[in-house]
N, C-alpha and C positions, 0 to 999 in steps of 0.2 A: 369389486369387493367393497362391502360396506365399511364406512369409516366413522368413528366417533372421535372428535378432536378434544383434547384436554388443554385448556389454556392455563399456562403456568404463572401464578402470581407470587412465586417464591416460597411456597409452602414446603415444609420438609417431607410431606407425604405425596407431593404432586405425582412423582413417578409411580407410586403405588396405585393411584387411580388408573393409570394406563395399564398396569399389570393386571388389575382386577377385571378390567374390560376384556383384555385378551384372554383371561381365564374363562370368560364366557364364549370364547371362540369368535370374538368380534375384533376386528383390527382397530387399533387406536394409536395415535401419535401425540406426543407432548409438544405443544407449540408455544411460542412466546405470547404473553398476554396482549401484546400490541398487534397481533394478527388481525387483518381487516376482514370485514364481513364478505367482501367480494372475493378474497382469497379462499375463504372457507367454502363459498359457493363454487369456485373453480375446482376445489378439491372434491366436491360432491359429498360433503359431510352429511350424515343422517342424524347427527346429534352433536351437542357441544356441552362440555362440562367445564365450569369455572372452578379452579382449584382454591384451596385455602392459601393463606399468606399471613405474614407477620404484621402488616400495616393496618391502619384504621382508615376507613373510606373517607372520613372527614379530615384527615391529616393533610398538610401541605405536601404536594407532589406524590400523593398516594397513587399507586398504579391503577389504571382503569382500563376498560375495554371499549371497543367500538360499539356504540349504542345500536348500530344496525344489526348486531348479532341477535338481538331480541326480536327482530322483524324478519329473520331469514325464513321463517315458516318451518323450522325444525325444532325439536324439543331441546330445551336448555336446562341443565341442572347446576345450581350453584351450591358449592360445599363450603361451609364456614365463611371465610372472607368472600367467597363467591356468592353466597346468599346475600350478604350485606351489600355487596356491590350491585347486585341485581335490584335490590330494594332501593338503594340510593339513586341509581340511574333512572329508574322508572317512577320516581316521585314519592317514595316512602321516606321514612326517617330512621337513621341509625344513631344510637348514642351509647356512651360508655355505661356499663352495668355496675351497680354498686356491689354485686356479688358475682365475681368471675367464676366460670366453671372450667376446671381443669381435671381431667381424669374421667372415671366412670360415672355415669348419671343415668337414672331411670327415665326412659322415654315412654310417653303415653301416646298411643296411636289413636287419632280421632276419625280417620278415614282409611280404609284398607282396600279401596277400589282400584288403585293403579300402582303408585310407587311402593306402597306397603302391602301389596297383595300377597297373601299367604304368610304374613308376618304376624307374630303374636301381638296382642293389644298393649302389652308392656314388654320392653326389652332393655337391656343395658347398652348404652351408646357411649362412645368416647368423645368427650368435649374438650375443647381447647380454645376458649375465647374470652375476651374482656369487653366486647361490644355485643349489642343485640339489636334486632329490628323492633323499634318501639311502635312504629305504625307502618302499615303495609300499603303498597300502591293499589290503585283501583283494580277491582276484579280478583285480587288475591284473597285467599282464605287460609286459615290455619288448619293443618292436618296432623300436627304432632306438637306436644308440649313436654317440658321437663320441669323440675321443681323450681329452677331459677331462670327459666326461659320459656315464656308463653308462646314464642314464635320459633320453636325448635325445628319445625318443618312447615313449609308453606307451598301453596300451589295456585297457579292461574290456569284452570283447565282449558279455557278457550284458546289461549296462546301456547299451551303446553310448556309453561315455565314452572320449574320446581326449585325448591331450595331446602337444604338441611343444615342446621347449625352444627351438627356433629360430623364425625368423620367415618363414613361407612366403609372406607377403603382399608382401615386398620383392623388387625385381628382382634383388638379389644372390643370392637363393636359387634354384638351378637347379630347374626343374620345380615351383616354388612354386604357380603357377596351376593345375597339374594336381592337386596335393595338395588345394588348396581345392575344386577341381571335384569330386574324388572324394568329399570330405566332403558338399558340399551337394547334388550330383546323385545319387551312388550310395548313400551312407550315409543321408542325410536323405530321399532320394527326391523331391527337388524337381523340378518341371517347368520347362522353359525358357520361361517366359511373360513375363518382363520385357523386352519389346521396344518399339521406338518406337511401333508401332501400338497395343499394349496401354496404353502410357503415355498416348497421345492419347485413347483411349477412356475411361480412368479419369479423366483431367483434365477431359474434356468433361462427364462425368456429375457430377463434383464441382462444376463451375461451374454446371451446370443446377440442381442441388439447392440450392446456396447462394444464387444470385442470383435465380432465379425470373423474375419479370417486371420486376424493378427495373433501373434504369439504371446503367451502369458507365462510369467515367472511367479511361482507361489512361494511365499515365505512359510515354511512349515516348522513346527516345534515339537510335534507329537501330541500337543494338547487338542482337546476336542474342537476348539474354535478353528484353528488353522487347518486341522485335518478335514473337518467338514467343508471348509471353504475349498480346499484342494479337490475333494471328491466331487463337489458341485461343479467346479470349473472344468474338471476332466470330463464330466458327462457331456459337456458342450464342445469343448475344444479338442478332445481326444489327444492325439500326439503333438498338438501345438502347446501343450502344457509341460513345463519343466519345474521341478520343485528343488528348492535349496534349503537344506537344514544346516543352520549355523550353530556350532557349539561355541558359545561365548564364554565358556568356563564357569558359568553360573547356573548350570543345570543341577537337578537333583542327583544323588549318588547313582552312578552307572546308567544314568538316563539316556545318554547318547546311544548306547548299544540297543536298549529296549526300543527306543524311538525308531531307529533305522529299520529294525526287524518288522515292527508294526506297520510302518508306512509302505515298505516294499511288499508286504503281504496284501496290502490293498491295491497293488498294481500300479502304484505311483512311481514315476521316474524321479528318483531322489538323488541329488548331488550333495554330498557331505563335505562340509568345510570346518576344519578345526581352527578357529580363530581365538581360542581362549587366551593365549599369551598377548595377543593384540588388544583385546578388550581390557584385560587387567592392567595393561600399561596405560591405556587411555584413562582409566579410572584412578590412577595413582594420584594421591593427594587430594582427591575430591571427597568432601564429607557431606555436603548438602544434598538431601534426597532428590529434590527437583532437578538439580544439575546432573546428578547421576543418571536419572531417567533420560534427560535430553542427550547426554553423551552417548548412551547406549543406543537410543533411537537413531541418532545421526550415524553412528558407526554401522548399525545394521544396514542402513540404506547404502552406505559406501561399499560394504561387503557384497551386497546384492548386485550393485552396479558393476563392480569388478568381476564378480563370478559369472554374471550373465554374458559378459563379452566372450568368455571361454566356451559358453554353450551355444552361442548364436546371437541373433538379434531379437530382442523382446521389446514389445511396445507397452505391455501392461505388467503391473505388479499386483497380485492378489493378496489381500490381507484379511485376517479374521477379526476385524473390528466389530465390537458389539455395541448395542444401544447404551448400556451403562457406561462404557468407555467414552462415548460421545457426550453423554449428560455430565459425567464427572469432569470432563475437560471443557465444560461449558460450550459445547459445540452445537447446541440446538438453537442458540440465539435467545435463550431464556434468561430470566433474571438470576438464575443460579450462579453462585460464585464458583470459580475454578477450584476444585478440590485437589486434583493432581493431574498432571499431564501424562497421558498414556502414550507409549512410544509409537503406537500405530494410529494416532489421531492428530489431525492438524495439518495434513497435506505433506507434500514432498519438497525437499530443499530445491532451490532454483537451479542448482547445478545438475540435478537428476533429470533424465529424460523420460522416466516412467510415468505412465498414466495409472490411476488407481482404480481397482475394482474391489468392492467390499460387499459381497452378497449377503452378509449377516449383519450389516450395519444397523438394521432396525429391530434386531432380535435380542431378547434376554437369554441368559445362560440356559434356563430350563427349556426354553423353546428350541435352542440349538441342540440340546440333548434329544428332544423328540424328533427333530429333523435328522440327526445322526442315526438314530435307531431306524427311522423310515428308510434311510439310505443303505442300511445293512452294515454300518460300521460296527466292529466287534464290541460287545457289551463292556469289556474291560476298559476300553477307551471312552465309551459313553459315560461310564460311572466314575472315571478318574477325577481326582480333585483338581480344581482350577489351579493353574500355575501362571504367575505373572510373566509378561513378555520380558521385562528386564531381569527376570530370574532372581537368584539369591541376593542380588544387589539391593533389592527393596526389603530384604529380611536381614540385612547387615546394616546396623546403625553406625554411621560414621564412615571412615574410609574403608574401602574394600581391599582386604589383604588376603594373601594365600592362606594364612593361618585361620582367619575368620571364615573364609570360604570352606575350609576343611571342617571346621567345627560345625558350621551351619548344615553342611551336607550330611555329616555323620549323625548329628543330633536329630535332624529332620527324618532321616531314614529310620531311626529308632522309634520316633513318634508314630510314623505310618505303619511300621511293621508290628508294633505293639497293638495298635488299634485293630489291625487285620487279624491278629492272633486272638483277640477277644471278640471278634465279630462286630466291631463298632465302626470300621472304616467307611462303609457304604451308608451309614446312618447319619454322618456328619458332612458338612459342606467342605470344610478345609481344615487341615491339621499340619502344623509345621513348627519349626524352632526358629527363634530369633536370637542373634548375638550382636552385642555392641562393644563399647569400650569400657563399660563398667567392670571393675575387677573386685573380687571378694576373697577373703582368706578362707582356706579350707585345710583339712588335715588329710594328707595322702601319704600312705606308707609311714605312719607315725611321725610325719614331718609337716609343719605348717607351710603351706604354699599359697601363693597368690595366683588366682586363675579367673577365667571369664565367667560371667553370669549368663545363663541361657534361659530365655523365656519361651515356654511352650504355649502355643496359640491354637485352640480348637474352637471352631465356630459353626453355628447353624445358620443357614440362609436359604432363600429360594432363588434369588437372582443376583446377589452380591451388592444390591443397593442398600439393604439394611442387613444386619446380622446380630446374633445373640451368642454370647459365649456358652459353650457346652458344658453341662454338669456331668462329666464322665465320672465313673466310680473312683473313689479315693484310692483304692488298691491299685487301679490302673495308673493313676497319676504317680503313685509311689513307685511302681515298677518302672515307669518311664524315667523318673528322676534317678533312681538307683542305677539304671543301665547307662544313662548318659554320663553321670559322674564317674562310673566305673570303667567305661569303655572309650570315652572321648577324651584324649589327653588335653590338658589345659583348661578343663571346666571344673569349677569347684561348687558352684551353686546352680540350682534349677528353680525357676518360678513358673507359676501358671497364670496366664492373663485372664482377667475376669471383667473386661470392659467391652461393652457392646458397641455396635455401629448404628447410629451415632451414640455417643459423641466421638468415638474413635473411628478410624478406618480399619479395614480387615488387616491389610499389610501395614507394617509400622512406618514405612517410608514411601 
C-alpha cells in the first residue's frame, strides 16, 4: 500500500494534513520531525510532507529534519514552516517579514502544470506566518505569490521539491483538497488503495498474524470503535473471542440495556459486568480530570483481568483505540504536547498479563464508520454519537457523585431526544450535557432555590481532532433548556457552549 509520510513540526494543523491525504484514498501517517531518511526508505514512502510549526528556522534549537530526506528521490512538499525549513536546509535564506500574514489571502498562481493543476489562477488561501523565504536555493522557482509574500509557492522540478507558504489542509483554503490531491496522486504517483475494504483486509491479516490460535478478550462498550474492533477480531478468531461489557455506572441513560441487545444481535459472545458501585467508590473525592481518567483506566483493566479468569485463559485484550487517541496522548513520538490521557492508550500496567491488539489504532473516526458499514454493522450504531471511554466522568466537572451522574444522564438524554425529534441528531458530531459544582439561584414552585448549572454542548467535527460549536435553532435550544429545568430535579440554569476546538477540547475534562 502506498504511503505518504507527514513529518510533524508541532503545527496545530499537522494531523489535518494526514486526514486530507487519506481523503484522497492514500494512506498517510504522522511521524516525528526527527524521523531519519533511512527509516522513511524502510517504510517505502512515495512522498513526504513537512508540516507547519510555531518555530522560526533561524531560532536557536529550532526543529529541523534529516537533510537526506531531500535526496530520497521521492517528492517532498513543505507547508509553511516546512517550506521555510526546506529553503534554509538547501541554501536559501529565510527572514522575518515586516508584514505578517494571518488569515485569508489572495494567492496568484504563476504555473499550473503540476501542483496547481486544474486550480484557478487566483484563489483564497489561509496564511499563518511571520517569516518568509527571501531568497531561494539553486534550481528553485516561484510558482505562486500573494500580496505580502512573493515566495508563497515554490518548486524545484528536477528534484520534485515543492513548498507552499499557506495551509492547503484547512477548509479556509479554496481548492486545498485538490492541491493535496495533485501532490499525492499526480506528483507522488500514489494509487487510491486506502479504502474500507483494504483497511479490513489489512486489519484482518494483522490480527491473524499477531493472535494466531490464542484467545482474545474484547472490551466492548456499545460504541462504534469497540464494536467494530470486536467484529473484526471475531472474523479471525471465531469462538476464541469473548467480550466483556462493563457498566461503570457512567453510561448514558438506559444505555446498558440497549448495548447488550445490539451486541448480541451481532452474534458476539458478551459477558455483562455491573461494576458501577465499584467505580463510583474509586472516584470518590477525586476532582482532577486527568486523575479521574487514570483511575477509570486502571479499574477497567482490573475488572477485565478478574472477569477473564471466570471465562477461561486469555492472552490478548482487544481495544478500540483510534489515531486521535494516540495523537492526543502524545503517543506518536511527535512534538505534540499531551492534551489528555485516554484510558485505552499508553500500554498495560505491569501487573496485567494481557497483550494488546488494537486493529483501529491508525484510523480516524470517520474511517471507522466506513469500515463498520462495510462490515455490515447496523446503521444506528454506525451513526451513533461518539461516547468517551471514561463515560460521564469526563462530562462531570469536579468530583463524580451520584447526584451529578443522575443530572448528567437525564439532561444528556433530553438533549439527544430533542435533536432526534427535530431531525438534527445525525447532522451533528456530538451532543450532550455537562454538570459541575457551580450553583445558581432559580425559582421553582414560587420558591427561590439553589441548583446546578448545566451546560449543553453540541459540536460539528469530522474526526474529533478539531470541532466547531453547532448553531442549532434558538427555539430548539429553548426547548432543551425548558425541558431540563422542568424535568431534571436540582437544575436551575442551562447554558449553551459556544467554544470551538481549539482552543477548547470537545469534552470538558
